[in-house]
C-alpha positions in Angstrom: 87.8 87.2 28.9 91.4 86.3 29.8 92.7 89.8 29.1 90.0 91.4 31.1 90.6 89.1 34.1 94.3 89.8 34.1 93.7 93.6 34.0 91.2 93.4 36.8 93.6 91.2 38.8 96.4 93.7 38.3 94.1 96.5 39.4 93.2 94.9 42.7 96.8 94.0 43.3 97.9 97.6 42.8 95.2 98.8 45.2 96.5 96.3 47.8 100.1 97.4 47.3 99.2 101.1 47.6 97.2 100.3 50.7 100.2 98.5 52.4 102.6 101.3 51.3 100.3 104.0 52.8 100.0 102.1 56.0 103.8 101.7 56.4 104.5 105.4 55.6 101.8 106.8 57.8 102.7 104.8 60.9 106.4 103.8 60.8 106.4 102.4 64.3 102.8 101.4 64.8 102.8 102.7 68.4 100.3 105.2 69.7 101.4 107.6 72.4 98.9 109.3 74.7 99.1 113.1 74.7 99.4 113.4 78.5 100.9 116.7 79.6 103.4 115.4 82.0 106.7 116.2 80.3 109.3 113.5 79.7 108.4 111.4 82.7 105.2 110.1 80.9 105.1 106.5 79.9 108.5 105.6 81.5 110.1 102.4 82.7 111.1 102.9 86.3 113.9 101.7 88.5 116.4 99.7 86.5 117.1 97.1 89.1 116.8 93.3 89.0 113.3 91.9 89.0 114.2 89.2 91.4 116.0 89.4 94.7 117.8 86.1 94.2 120.9 87.8 92.7 123.7 88.8 95.0 123.1 92.3 96.5 126.1 94.2 97.9 125.5 95.2 101.4 128.0 97.3 103.3 129.1 95.7 106.6 130.5 97.4 109.7 133.9 98.0 108.0 132.4 99.4 104.8 133.2 96.2 102.7 130.5 94.5 100.7 129.0 91.1 101.7 126.8 88.7 99.8 123.3 89.4 101.0 121.9 86.1 99.8 122.5 82.5 100.6 124.4 81.6 103.8 126.6 84.7 103.8 124.0 87.0 105.2 125.5 89.7 107.5 124.1 90.1 111.0 124.5 93.9 111.0 124.1 96.8 108.6 125.8 100.2 108.7 124.0 102.3 106.2 123.1 105.9 105.3 119.6 107.0 104.3 120.7 106.7 100.6 121.9 103.1 101.2 118.5 102.3 102.7 116.7 103.6 99.7 118.9 101.7 97.3 118.5 98.5 99.2 114.7 98.9 99.3 114.6 99.4 95.5 116.6 96.2 95.0 115.1 93.9 97.7 111.6 95.1 98.6 109.3 92.2 97.7 106.2 94.4 97.2 108.1 96.5 94.7 109.4 93.4 92.9 105.8 92.4 92.5 104.7 95.8 91.3 107.4 95.9 88.7 105.8 93.0 86.9 102.5 94.8 86.3 103.7 97.0 83.4 105.2 93.9 81.7 101.9 92.1 82.2 100.0 95.1 80.7 102.4 95.1 77.7 101.2 91.6 76.8 97.7 92.9 76.4 99.0 95.4 73.8 100.6 92.6 71.8 97.4 90.6 72.1 95.3 93.4 70.7 97.8 94.0 67.8 97.4 90.3 66.9 94.0 91.2 65.4 95.9 92.5 62.3 98.2 89.5 62.0 97.8 87.4 58.9 96.0 84.1 59.3 96.0 80.8 57.4 93.4 78.0 57.3 93.7 74.6 55.7 91.7 71.5 55.0 92.3 68.1 53.4 89.9 65.3 53.0 89.6 62.0 51.1 86.3 60.5 50.0 85.2 57.5 48.0 81.8 57.1 46.2 80.6 53.7 45.1 77.8 53.4 42.5 76.0 50.2 41.6 74.0 49.9 38.4 72.7 46.4 38.2 75.7 44.1 37.9 78.0 47.1 37.2 79.8 48.6 40.1 81.9 51.8 39.8 84.1 53.5 42.4 85.2 57.2 42.4 87.9 58.4 44.7 88.3 62.1 45.4 90.9 64.1 47.4 90.0 67.7 48.4 92.6 70.3 49.6 91.9 73.9 50.7 94.1 76.7 51.9 93.0 80.2 52.8 95.2 83.2 53.7 93.6 86.2 55.2 94.6 89.5 56.8 92.7 92.5 58.2 94.1 96.1 57.9 93.4 99.0 60.3 91.5 100.9 57.7 88.7 98.4 57.8 90.0 96.4 54.8 90.3 92.7 54.7 91.8 90.4 52.1 91.3 86.7 51.5 93.2 84.6 49.1 92.2 80.9 48.7 92.9 77.9 46.6 90.8 74.7 46.5 92.1 71.6 44.6 89.8 68.7 44.0 91.3 65.5 42.6 88.9 62.8 41.4 89.9 59.5 40.0 87.7 57.0 38.1 89.2 55.7 35.0 91.7 58.5 34.9 92.5 61.4 37.4 90.9 64.8 36.9 91.9 68.0 38.7 89.7 71.0 39.4 91.6 74.0 40.8 89.7 77.1 42.1 91.6 80.2 43.0 89.9 83.3 44.6 91.0 86.7 45.8 88.5 88.7 47.8 88.9 92.3 49.1 86.3 93.8 51.4 86.2 97.4 52.5 84.0 98.7 55.3 82.3 101.9 54.2 80.4 102.9 57.4 80.7 100.8 60.6 84.3 99.6 60.9 85.8 102.2 58.6 88.8 104.2 59.7 92.2 103.8 61.2 91.3 105.2 64.6 88.2 103.0 64.9 89.9 99.7 64.2 92.8 100.5 66.6 90.7 101.5 69.6 91.4 98.3 71.5 95.2 98.7 70.9 95.2 102.3 72.0 93.2 101.5 75.1 95.6 98.7 75.9 98.6 101.1 75.5 96.9 103.5 77.8 96.4 100.8 80.4 100.1 100.0 80.0 101.0 103.6 80.6 98.7 103.7 83.6 100.4 100.7 85.1 103.7 102.4 84.9 102.4 105.5 86.6 101.1 103.2 89.3 104.5 101.7 89.6 106.0 105.2 89.9 103.6 106.1 92.6 104.3 102.9 94.5 108.0 103.4 94.3 107.7 107.0 95.6 105.5 105.8 98.4 108.0 103.1 99.3 110.9 105.5 99.3 109.0 107.9 101.4 108.1 105.2 103.9 111.8 104.0 104.0 113.1 107.5 104.7 110.4 108.1 107.3 111.2 104.9 109.2 115.0 105.5 108.8 114.7 109.0 110.4 112.4 107.6 113.1 115.1 104.9 113.7 117.8 107.7 113.9 115.6 109.6 116.4 115.1 106.4 118.5 118.9 105.8 118.5 119.5 109.4 119.5 116.9 109.1 122.2 118.6 106.0 123.6 121.9 107.8 123.6 120.5 110.9 125.3 118.7 108.8 127.9 121.8 106.8 128.6 123.8 110.0 129.1 121.2 111.4 131.4 121.0 108.1 133.3 124.8 108.3 133.8 124.5 111.9 135.1 121.7 110.9 137.4 123.8 108.0 138.7 126.6 110.3 139.4 124.3 112.7 141.2 122.9 109.8 143.2 126.4 108.7 144.2 127.4 112.2 145.1 124.2 112.6 147.1 124.9 109.4 149.1 128.4 110.6 149.9 127.1 114.0 151.1 124.5 112.2 153.2 127.3 110.1 154.7 129.3 113.2 155.7 126.2 114.9 157.0 125.9 117.8 154.6 122.6 116.6 153.2 119.5 115.0 154.7 118.5 111.5 153.7 115.3 112.8 152.3 117.3 114.3 149.4 118.1 110.9 148.1 114.5 110.0 147.4 114.1 112.6 144.6 117.3 111.4 142.9 116.4 107.8 143.1 112.9 108.6 141.7 114.6 110.4 138.8 116.9 107.4 138.3 113.9 105.1 138.1 112.2 107.3 135.6 115.3 107.5 133.4 115.7 103.7 133.5 112.1 103.3 132.5 112.6 105.8 129.6 115.7 103.8 128.5 113.8 100.5 128.4 111.0 102.1 126.3 113.6 103.8 124.0 115.5 100.5 123.4 112.2 98.7 122.7 111.3 101.4 120.1 114.6 100.9 118.4 114.0 97.2 118.0 110.5 97.8 116.6 111.7 100.3 114.0 114.7 98.0 113.2 112.3 95.2 112.3 110.1 97.5 110.2 113.1 98.9 108.4 114.6 95.5 107.7 111.4 94.3 106.1 111.4 97.2 103.7 115.1 97.2 102.7 116.4 93.7 103.3 113.8 91.1 104.3 116.3 88.3 104.0 118.1 89.7 107.1 115.0 89.1 109.2 116.1 85.5 109.6 118.7 86.8 112.0 116.7 87.7 115.1 119.7 89.7 116.4 120.4 91.7 113.2 121.3 95.3 114.0 121.2 98.4 111.9 123.6 101.3 112.5 122.4 104.6 110.9 125.2 106.8 109.7 123.1 109.7 108.5 122.7 112.4 111.1 119.5 114.5 111.1 120.6 117.9 109.9 118.7 120.8 108.3 119.4 121.1 104.6 121.1 124.4 103.7 118.9 125.1 100.6 116.0 127.4 101.3 112.4 126.4 100.7 111.3 127.1 97.1 108.2 129.2 96.4 104.8 127.4 96.6 104.2 128.0 92.9 107.2 125.9 91.9 105.9 122.9 93.9 102.5 123.3 92.4 103.9 123.4 88.9 105.8 120.2 89.6 102.8 118.5 91.1 100.6 119.2 88.0 103.3 117.7 85.8 104.6 114.8 87.8 101.9 113.5 90.2 101.4 109.8 89.2 97.7 109.7 90.2 97.0 112.9 88.3 98.6 111.5 85.2 96.6 108.4 85.6 93.4 110.5 85.7 94.5 112.2 82.5 95.0 108.9 80.8 91.7 107.6 82.0 90.0 110.6 80.4 91.8 109.9 77.2 90.7 106.3 77.4 87.1 107.6 77.7 87.6 109.8 74.6 88.8 106.8 72.7 85.8 104.7 73.8 83.6 107.4 72.3 85.2 106.8 68.9 84.2 103.2 69.1 80.6 103.8 70.3 79.9 106.5 67.7 81.0 104.2 65.0 78.8 101.5 66.4 75.7 103.7 65.7 76.3 103.4 62.0 74.9 100.5 59.9 77.3 98.0 58.5 77.9 98.6 54.7 80.8 96.7 53.1 82.1 96.8 49.5 83.6 93.6 48.2 85.4 92.5 45.1 86.0 88.9 44.3 88.1 87.5 41.5 88.0 83.8 40.8 89.4 81.3 38.4 88.6 77.6 38.0 90.7 75.3 35.9 90.1 71.7 34.7 92.8 69.3 33.6 94.2 65.8 34.0 97.1 67.1 36.1 97.5 69.7 38.9 100.0 71.7 37.0 97.8 72.0 33.9 94.8 72.9 36.0 96.4 76.1 37.3 97.8 77.2 34.0 96.0 79.5 31.5 94.2 77.2 29.1 90.9 76.7 27.3 89.4 74.6 30.1 88.9 77.2 32.7 86.3 79.6 34.1 87.0 83.2 35.1 84.7 85.2 37.4 84.5 88.7 38.7 82.0 89.7 41.4 81.5 93.2 42.9 78.8 94.0 45.4 77.7 95.6 48.6 76.5 93.9 51.9 74.3 95.8 54.3 73.4 95.0 57.9 71.6 97.2 60.4 69.5 96.9 63.5 66.1 98.6 63.2 66.1 100.0 66.8 69.8 99.9 67.5 69.2 100.1 71.2 72.4 98.3 72.2 74.6 100.7 70.3 72.7 103.7 71.6 73.1 102.5 75.1 76.8 102.1 74.7 77.1 105.5 73.3 75.1 107.1 76.1 77.1 105.3 78.7 80.3 106.4 77.1 79.1 110.0 77.1 78.2 109.8 80.8 81.5 108.2 81.6 83.4 110.9 79.7 81.6 113.6 81.7 82.3 111.7 84.9 86.0 111.4 84.1 86.2 115.1 83.2 84.8 116.2 86.6 87.0 113.6 88.4 90.0 115.1 86.7 89.1 118.6 87.9 88.5 117.3 91.4 91.9 115.5 91.3 93.6 118.7 90.5 91.9 120.4 93.4 93.1 117.6 95.7 96.7 117.9 94.4 96.7 121.6 95.1 95.4 120.9 98.6 98.0 118.2 99.3 100.8 120.4 98.1 99.7 123.5 100.0 99.1 121.5 103.3 102.5 119.8 102.9 104.2 123.2 102.2 102.6 124.7 105.4 103.8 121.7 107.4 107.4 122.2 106.1 107.3 125.8 107.2 106.0 124.9 110.6 108.5 122.2 111.3 111.3 124.5 110.1 110.3 127.0 112.7 110.1 124.3 115.3 113.7 123.4 114.6 114.9 126.9 115.6 112.5 127.0 118.6 113.7 123.7 120.1 117.3 124.6 119.5 116.8 127.7 121.6 115.0 125.7 124.3 117.9 123.2 124.5 120.4 126.0 125.1 118.3 127.5 127.9 117.8 124.1 129.5 121.5 123.4 129.5 122.1 126.7 131.2 119.4 126.0 133.7 121.0 122.7 134.6 124.4 124.3 135.0 122.9 126.9 137.4 121.0 124.3 139.4 124.1 122.0 139.7 126.2 124.9 140.9 123.6 125.9 143.4 123.3 122.3 144.6 127.1 122.1 145.1 126.9 125.4 147.1 124.1 124.0 149.2 121.5 126.5 147.9 119.1 124.0 146.3 118.0 120.4 146.6 118.6 117.3 144.6 115.0 117.4 143.5 115.4 120.6 141.5 118.6 119.3 139.9 116.8 116.1 138.9 114.0 118.2 137.5 116.5 120.3 135.5 118.0 117.0 134.2 114.6 115.8 133.1 113.8 119.1 131.3 117.2 119.1 129.5 116.6 115.5 128.4 113.2 116.4 127.0 114.5 119.4 125.2 117.3 117.5 123.6 115.0 114.8 122.4 112.6 117.4 121.1 115.4 119.2 119.3 116.3 116.0 117.4 112.6 115.2 116.9 112.0 118.6 115.4 114.8 118.1 112.8 113.5 114.6 112.0 110.0 116.0 111.6 111.3 118.7 109.3 113.1 116.1 107.1 110.0 114.0 107.0 107.9 117.0 106.2 110.2 117.8 103.2 110.0 114.2 102.2 106.2 114.3 102.3 106.1 117.5 100.3 108.2 116.0 97.5 105.9 112.9 97.6 102.9 115.2 97.2 104.4 117.0 94.2 105.6 113.7 92.6 109.2 114.6 92.4 110.7 112.3 95.1 112.3 110.0 92.5 114.1 112.8 90.7 115.1 114.6 93.9 116.7 111.3 95.2 118.6 110.9 91.9 116.7 107.8 90.8 116.8 107.6 87.0 113.6 107.3 85.0 114.1 105.9 81.4 111.9 105.9 78.4 110.1 103.2 76.5 111.4 102.6 73.1 109.1 103.7 70.3 109.8 100.5 68.4 107.3 98.2 70.3 
């Protein structure tokens, strides 16, 4: 009996060792990667900047030096380029700091699901006393019971339990009973297979990847918003400058008109038109300055909210709105990038994969539960613990092999889950097709807008040249006494409007390009923002 027990024990141990060896060789890292077709950007950690804004952030001051942007050393003014604004937003924007925590939160769910295959240990210890009275004879028996159980589940549907129970009783002399068991259970139908038992882990990993695409999309939207507001701020500053220059010219004309009225070369009625134009330009200047303040506050909140404590904080934009020299790429190139890089499209792909994985679980749930188990046991008796666990004559060896079966007769719950998973998979498939149509539409519309705004740049530049020539002619005619101040003021107003529209057209073109890159999902790469990879050793 002893030889047979040892052989069987060695056989089960060999099976366990081979099982662990196969598991380690087949999955060296234990990390599943979704097969999303989105090139190297898939499943990436974004924006390697500090998670908290409490660390000192270098902010260029008026002289180009760096100042501490935290604590009491906050500068009251910023002189920045559009690239500086983007960097400051990536470091200081509070909404982005919050979003960057989501992938880390999702990673904790992956670790939580992996814990299902962590080994576990249970223990128990108890002390009891029995008193027996037989007439005048009283006897007492004290017993101490100790149990320990170590268990582990493997992804193939195999579970192992090894336990030891020691019972020490003491009457006239102590007696030890030690029971050791090793149980291996293998699921044969429901619960069998590596893919089935790692469904929750794979879905948690997909959710983690989805959260990183969400972060990527949020970062791109933030950068796009920062650049749009920056260029609007530049336009507003240029508008203030243009209006101020026009106001100075109108003031000069008004002074000249007054002088000519004094010498009698012009009638007093000519002054009314110039004064009206002066009032209009002053009103335009007030509105332009107010618009600068509004955009300044919006930009500060995005790139450096700490500076909002200074109500008089100013921003000087160094970047001038100019048309990039590079020509517009063909539409097909932008569409190809969009189908690879768009974060929302990649999220839809991952959601569909998550639905496919859910089908694996629900299909397995339709099967009845059939488990094979093998249990080896040994019970030893002796007057000491050491002797009770040794091979000796006072022992009992046992081997038990069997099957357990469990099935629902109607199985309606499992069938409902399976049907729901099939419908959800069909829904996700259609949604993915619709998402691709939307991506194509977004890119094409943005591409059309880029071409339109580029043509507007050339058109407004030509209009500005003509308006300058018109003003020159009207001014010369006014000095020669061949026109009135009203027509000169009107020419000034037309020139002002054309100059503002010329800058506006360039800004709109830059914003249209920015929107196109956002729609194709390449804004991070085009702005030189590095995107790293998650290590495979999670």
